[in-house]
C-alpha positions, -999 to +999 in steps of 0.1 A: +000+000+000+012+035-009-001+069+002-008+100-018-002+136-008-024+163-024-015+199-021-041+227-019-041+262-033-054+294-019-052+332-025-061+361-004-079+341+022-099+319-001-093+283-012-092+278-049-116+254-067-086+233-078-079+224-042-110+202-042-100+188-076-066+177-063-084+158-036-105+140-062-074+132-083-054+121-052-082+099-039-085+081-073-047+073-071-049+063-035-077+039-043-055+023-069-025+021-046-045+010-016-031+038+005-044+068+024-049+103+010-031+131+029-039+167+021-016+196+028-027+232+035+001+256+040-002+292+053-033+314+056-061+305+080-052+268+080-077+259+107-106+273+087-092+257+055-089+223+071-126+222+080-135+230+044-110+204+030-124+176+052-142+161+023-151+125+015-121+104+008-096+125+028-078+105+055-056+132+070-053+170+066-019+184+075-019+221+085+012+243+084+009+278+099+034+302+084+024+335+070-008+344+051+001+340+015+019+317-008+057+317-006+079+296-029+106+289-003+082+280+025+061+257+003+092+239-010+107+233+024+074+222+040+066+198+012+100+182+012+097+177+050+062+163+046+074+139+019+102+127+042+077+122+070+049+105+051+068+088+023+039+090-002+042+074-036+027+104-054+025+141-048-004+158-066-004+196-069-026+220-089-013+232-123-018+268-111+006+297-109+016+287-074+017+250-082+040+255-112+062+276-089+070+251-062+062+216-077+094+215-100+115+227-071+101+200-048+106+173-075+142+185-081+150+185-044+136+150-039+151+138-072+117+127-085+102+128-120+075+154-126+047+156-152+028+189-154-006+199-167-020+164-166-056+157-177-056+120-167-039+098-141-039+061-137-017+037-118-014-001-113+005+006-080+039+005-097+037+025-130+019+058-132+004+068-165+000+106-167-019+119-197-011+153-212-025+172-242-003+186-269-006+207-301-036+227-287-054+196-274-053+178-308-030+150-294-029+132-261+003+117-248+007+090-222+038+094-200+047+063-179+066+068-147+079+040-125+082+046-088+074+078-070+065+110-088+052+145-086+023+156-109+003+188-114-033+186-126-051+209-150-080+227-134-115+216-143-104+181-155-115+165-122-147+171-103-143+189-070-145+166-040-177+171-021-195+157+010-182+158+045-155+134+056-140+123+089-104+131+083-079+135+111-065+170+112-029+172+122-007+203+128+026+197+110+056+215+126+079+223+098+114+235+104+117+266+082+151+280+074+142+317+073+176+327+059+166+309+027+133+328+023+142+353-005+108+369-011+076+377+007+041+391-002+037+426+010+003+434-007-018+431-038-026+457-065-053+450-090-045+458-126-063+456-159-098+452-146-087+426-121-118+432-100-135+405-120-125+369-117-143+350-145-133+316-130-157+323-101-187+332-122-219+310-123-230+323-157-206+335-184-216+353-216-186+349-238-180+367-271-158+360-300-147+376-333-183+372-347-192+404-328-174+422-357-169+456-340-161+468-305-193+489-305-214+457-307-202+447-273-231+468-260-254+440-271-235+415-250-235+438-220-272+441-222-277+404-223-252+399-194-271+425-173-304+407-180-289+373-169-269+388-140-239+372-158-202+380-163-187+388-197-158+368-209-142+363-244-121+344-267-085+356-275-092+378-306-113+401-285-085+406-260-059+409-288-080+437-303-080+455-270-118+454-267-117+436-233-089+432-208-068+401-205-085+389-173-117+382-194-100+357-217-110+321-216-087+294-230-052+279-227-036+313-227-064+328-205-084+312-177-100+278-172-137+283-163-164+259-151-196+280-148-231+265-145-239+281-179-215+292-206-230+311-235-206+313-265-216+341-289-198+343-322-170+320-311-159+293-335-145+270-309-107+266-315-091+239-294-073+265-274-106+281-264-124+249-258-097+237-234-106+266-211-144+261-210-153+225-218-159+217-181-189+241-181-221+224-169-242+237-197-229+252-229-250+273-253-235+282-286-248+309-310-232+308-344-240+313-381-218+284-390-234+251-382-201+233-387-182+255-362-164+233-337-182+250-308-215+235-320-202+200-315-197+204-278-227+226-271-256+213-251-278+238-270-266+250-305-284+280-320-277+282-358-286+319-364-273+354-366-262+366-331-275+401-340-310+386-341-307+361-313-290+382-286-316+410-286-343+384-285-327+367-255-322+400-237-358+409-241-369+375-229-348+377-197-353+414-188 
């Protein structure tokens, strides 16, 4: 039997959704290795986080109190010490900005192989098969690792763990060498419309190049107001400067999993689809019935958006 260690992610006092997804991925691996699932939460209000992370399938939550925000050096030292203490077979971390910061350092320190941005994980207890996407999602590659390993998982590829568990909560006393801490968070400053986080939205109205002109965004804004939704977009809209970068969905933007995703005038390139395919319900409005977005839509409307959007707005006002 071999254990699995899942690492959680938080920012500004809030656990990120991917934290619960790492629990799901970690539990699946632990079921296959016959071991326990250990969950690590480092820095921030760890007591409060531990209660939220006590989901079904979690055996132990390890809390480490040290500062309020993510710190590369702290995370690296803590995880190396946790690994030495627990001897897990696999370490599962989110493929987030933070995860991609510390996971390679942890793997390097422990002399372990690492596979990042995985969309699938399977093991027979000895060999781990980590699946990644390449060429904009057109090809999947299976990477086989023997022995222990570190992996990061892409957000929205696993369902978030739910339910209430009966995990043991342990305080882990890490020995932090403060002389090696070379940076610290002193504050946050929002830039580029950063007051909106599209990854937290329940309903997204997303617009693509089919809108034709910046002035036509007014139609989208009216629909978003009627639905109490948040506006997002494909990359061409951001490249044109019509919306800020934080509104972009896709591989070079954000991964989103809203309850409803309305794609308006978006063709559905693989780079965009990779960022929204986890949405619960997808509605596509496009004049091209063969647009790739229509293939993954739960509801596909083959019509002119300049006719459909005003009609929808009137219906929901």
